[in-house]
N, C-alpha and C positions, 0 to 999 in steps of 0.2 A: 717436316710433314707438312705434303701441301692438299690440301682440301677442295672437291669440287663439290659444290654444293647447290641442287635442284633446288630451282623453287618452289616454294609451301612452307610448312609450318615452321620445318628445318631452319629455313635459310632466313627467316624472319627474325627468329630469335638467334640467328645462328650472325646477323649483320645488323645488327639495328642496336647501334653505337648511342650509348657511349658503354653501355653495359656489353657484355659478350660472355658465352658458355666455355669461352678458350681462356688457355693462362701459358705463363712463361714457366721455364726451368731456371735452377738459379744462377746460371750462363746469362740468361734472358733470352733464351731462344723457343720460340713456339712454332705453332703452324701456320700456312701461309694461306688466307681464306680466299675465294673466289665465286660467284655464284654468274653464272651465263643465264640461259630459258630455260625452261621447262622441260621441255622436249628433247633437248640435245647434251642434257647432262654426262652423260655415258660418254662420248663421244670427244666434249670436252675437255673430261676427266683423264680419257686417253691422250690426249694432246700433248697433255703435264708430262706425262710418262712419256713418251717421246720425244718431246724436247730436253726434258732431264738428260736422257739417255744419249741423244746428241751432244749433247754440251757436253759430257763426261768422255765421248769419244774425240772431240775437240782438243780440249784437253789430255788428256793422252798421247796426242799427237805433238802438243806445246812440250809435253815432258822430255819424249824424244827427242827436240831439237836442242835441250839445254843438259841432255846425258851425261856430255864432259864436265859439268859444272856442278853435277847430285852426287853425291859419294852412292855405290854400286847397293850398298845394302836399304839405303831408303829408296830410293830409285825402284826396287824388287816388292819394298813395303808397298809403295802407294800403287803397284799393279796388281798387288793381291787382294782377296777380301778380307774386310776388316770391320769390325764394330764402327757406327759412328764418331764414338768417344775416341776408340784408337786412332780413327783414322785424321779426327781434328787436329789431334797431336800429332800426326806425320805430316799434315799440313800447315801446321806450324812453324814444323821442324824444316819443312821443303823453306817456307819464307824467310825464315833466319838463313837458310843456305842461299839463297837468291837474293838476297835486301838490296847487295851493292852492284847486282849484273844487270841494267839500265836496259839491256834488250830483253831482260825476262817481265816487264812489267804486266805485259798483256798477263803472262802464267798465274803472276800472282796474285791480279784483279781477279781471276776468273776459278782459282784453286779448289774455291769453297765444292766446286762443282763435283771434285773429285768424293767427297762425302755423300755417302747412298741417302737416297730421300725415300719415304715413303708416303704412298699415292693414297688417298681415301675419297671414295666417289659417294656423294651421300644423298639419300632423297627419300620419298614417302614414295606410297604400292602407286598412288596414282600416275607418278612418272615409271616408276620399276616395271608395273604391272601393263599400264595401260600404255599412257602418248608416248614415252619414253624407249620401251619394249624393246621395238628393233636395233635402238643402240646398243643398249644395255646386251641382248643378245649377241648381236655384232662383236663388242666389246670382249664379252667371258669364251667366247669362240678362238679368241685369239689366245698366244701365250705371254701378254704382257703378263708384268708384274705390279698389278692393280688391286685393290681392295675396295668392296662396293656393300656398303651399309646399307638395307631397307630397314626404315623406319614403318614398320606394317599399322596403321590404324583403320586397316580395313575399309575406307573410305576416302574421298577427296576431302581432308580436313580443312584446308586452308580457305576452300570456294565454302565451307560451308554443309559439308558431310553429304555428297553426291556420293552414288552406289558406283565402286570401282570392281575389276575383275577379281580383286581379294578380298571383297564383301561377302559374306558367309551366306549360307543357305537360312532362310527366315529373317536375316537381318532387314527392316526398314529402315530405310534410307531416303533423301530429299531425290524424285524422279524414279523412289522405288516402293511406292508409300505401300503397295498390296506385299510386299515380302520377298526376297529375295526367293527362286525358284530354285535354283541352280546350285551347286556346290562353286566353289571359288576353287581358281588357279592355284596349281601347285608349283608355283616357282621353282625351288627346294629341287625337287624331285625330277623339273624338265631338267634343271644344269647340272643334274647328276651325271645327265648321259651321255655330256660330252667326255667324261672319263680323267678330264684332267683340270677341271675346277672343286678349286677347296668350297663344301658349303654346307653352312651351321644355321639353324634354326634355334632362336637364343628368348630367352623370357627372363630378363632382370630378377621379377618381383617372385618366380618361381622357380628358380635354382641360379643362385651368382657366382659359385663356384663353377659351374658348367659356362655361364655368359663369359667369366672372365678367359677360362682355356678356349674358347672358341675365336677371340678377339687374338688371343697370344699364338692361336696357331696361324688366323688368316695372315696376319702381319707377319709369320717367320715364313708364309709358305711361298716359293719362289715363283710363281705365276698368279693366273686370277684367281681369286677369291667373291665369295657372296655369302654377308651373313646377312640373315632376314631375322631381325629384332621386332618382337611382339608390343606394341607401343599405345598404351592408353589412351584415352582421346578423350574430351568431355562432350563428343559426338557420339560416345555411348550411353550416356543419360544413367549414371552413376557416379555419387560419391568419389572423387578419385584422390581422395585419402585415404582408402579402402582398395587405393590398386593394386598392389602388392598380395593384398588375401584373396582378390579376384584372380590374379595373374597364375595363381597358384593352383586353383579351384581349375582354372582352362587346360591348365596341364594336366590335373588329376583326373577331365572326363575325356580326353582322349583330343580336346578342341585345339590343341597348341602342343603338339608332340616337340620333344627337344631333341637335337640329334647332330651328328658333327659328320662329315663325308670328305676326311683326308685322303688322295690317290695315293701320299705317300706309304700307308698303310699296305697297299697290297706289295709295295717291295720289297715288304718284311713279313709277309705270307700271310697278312692279315687281311679278316674285310676290311672295305675300303668304308663302312657305316658304322659309327657306335651310335647308337639310344640310348640317349642318356637319360630317358621317361620311362616310368612305368607302363602297365598296359590298364588303360583305362578303367577306374576303379570307382569312379562318382557319378551321380545323376547326373545328366547333361540338362534336361532340361530346368533343373531347379537351379542350377548355376546361371544360366543363361536371364534367366529371368529376375537375376540382379541385373540386366539394363535394359534401361529404357525400350533400345531399340531392337529387342526381342520381345517386350512385354506388350510393347503395340500391336504389335500382330493379335497376341494371346488376347487382348481385350476387346480389337476390330472384328476378327475372324478367329473363337477359337476351333472348329473343327478343320479349320487350315493349317492351323498353329500345331494341333497333336500331331497329324500327320505328316508336318516339317519340323518338329522333333524328333518322330521315329525314324525319319528319311538321313537326317542330320548325325542321327547317334550310327546309325546301319553305316554310312557312309564314312565318320571317323574312325568306327573300327576296321573298317575296311582298309583303310588309309596307316591306319597302323599297324593291321597286323602286313602289309606293302613292307612297311618299313622294316618290322621285326624279320622278315623272311629274309633281307637285303641286307640287313647284321647279324643275321645265324640268330637260330633259335634260344641258342645257348650263350648268345652275347650276354656280357654284362658290362655296363657302363662303369667306365673307371673315374666318373667324376661324385660318384654317391658316396 
């Protein structure tokens, strides 16, 4: 796995050695992590994919140069699809076969390029929705096999909680003390419109199984994927020990619907969108007021806040209805 991490909270805890959130498997293999700038992470990660693919093409050419010294069965296997585990066994067999061929030193050195690499681009909503959106949109418009994980805190968390285009209606943020007066950008639905992008919206605390399923599907999808993950943040203003309860409630109100848009479903004669959360069933205002970012407006401008809660509830219902229509009204989640 190769990870391109946009500057932000995730890059701070992702690269703040000696502690690290990443690990290795039983064979000592783990992700390669790198951080470029805040604004160009999508392009940076795309470069990983293009480099890995070009490197593999070069090694395949070297294979052809030594085809007469490699058993036909092994040569065919190395050029066919295989899981990383199987491919490593094949590469080990290749090295054993050519170990005494001095001219093959370059092929032996670089043979690991034949093992498929998983590319993940990780960053927050300030990067994905705002400053780096142009790059993210460009990468998803292509057909390259990259996975994008957006940790959506609905504000610029790493710089103190300023508003982003992901900030929801009614939230009070730095430089937005009077509350957000417009709805947030719907990044997921926007990217669905390309038709070839795998898109999922997840919340670990709301539904663990759906979260795991979405990540597995994105990893397996042979093209660009986008996962938007609800991410609790201290800027939200509540005890984060209760974050899983709050995440469940936010999904129950329709504030954070869960879904998976998989273009492969259309090939099976199904609707691409699977809506994994139920219609809004809990009171929005009561849930939002657990968080200081919403309580502040309620205490400072109660009349304005009351109207914004009504507007927000209507907007969320409309968004859920739109997703339900895309998924088909009789569509049932297969992760329930």
